[in-house]
C-alpha positions in Angstrom: 82.1 103.2 98.6 83.2 106.5 97.2 81.1 106.1 94.1 78.1 104.9 96.1 78.1 107.9 98.5 79.8 110.5 96.3 76.8 112.9 96.2 76.2 112.5 100.0 79.7 113.3 101.3 79.9 116.3 103.7 82.5 118.9 102.9 85.6 119.3 105.2 84.1 122.7 106.3 81.0 121.0 107.9 81.1 121.0 111.7 80.2 117.2 111.8 83.2 116.4 109.5 85.4 118.5 111.8 84.3 116.5 114.9 85.1 113.2 113.1 88.4 114.6 112.0 89.3 115.6 115.5 88.4 112.2 117.0 90.3 110.2 114.3 93.3 112.6 114.7 93.3 112.0 118.5 93.0 108.3 118.1 95.8 108.0 115.6 98.1 110.3 117.5 97.4 108.5 120.8 98.3 105.2 119.1 101.1 106.2 116.9 103.4 103.7 118.7 101.5 100.9 117.0 103.1 100.5 113.6 99.9 99.6 111.8 98.3 102.8 113.0 101.2 105.1 112.2 101.8 103.5 108.7 98.3 104.6 107.5 97.2 107.9 106.2 93.7 108.3 107.6 91.1 109.7 105.2 87.8 110.8 106.6 84.4 110.6 104.8 81.2 111.7 106.5 78.2 110.5 104.7 74.9 112.4 105.1 72.7 109.3 105.6 70.4 108.4 108.5 72.0 105.0 108.8 73.6 104.4 112.3 76.9 103.1 111.1 80.7 103.6 110.7 83.4 101.5 109.2 87.1 101.7 108.5 88.7 100.1 105.5 92.2 98.5 105.7 93.7 101.3 103.7 92.7 103.9 106.4 89.5 105.2 104.8 87.1 106.1 107.6 83.4 106.3 106.8 81.0 107.7 109.4 77.3 108.2 108.7 75.4 111.2 110.1 72.9 108.9 111.6 75.6 107.6 113.9 76.6 111.2 114.8 73.0 111.8 115.8 72.8 108.6 117.8 75.8 109.1 120.1 75.5 111.2 123.2 78.9 112.8 123.2 82.4 112.7 121.6 83.5 110.0 124.0 80.9 107.5 122.6 82.0 108.5 119.1 85.7 107.9 120.1 84.9 104.4 121.5 83.1 103.4 118.3 85.7 104.8 115.9 88.5 103.2 118.0 86.7 99.9 117.7 86.4 100.3 113.9 90.0 101.4 113.6 91.1 98.3 115.5 89.2 96.1 112.9 91.2 97.8 110.1 94.5 97.5 112.0 93.9 93.9 112.7 92.9 93.3 109.1 89.4 92.1 109.9 88.1 93.2 106.5 
């Protein structure tokens, strides 16, 4: 995934990256009592693509496409989606 989207990754200084970082940080902190959540080091990747998608790999790599960021109405919708994707990773639904 990293090779495929290498040239389209947003830098950490981008405001959209910061929003995703904030949401993932909140979700991981709020669920730190779950061993599978606290055991992972979450890595955030925001891909500048119109695709409305996000996914989380079992190793804690979080991928969010800017198309999804444009499609959600607010940070709460983004939190719901990323919480869902994190649950897939934690439950090993890869």
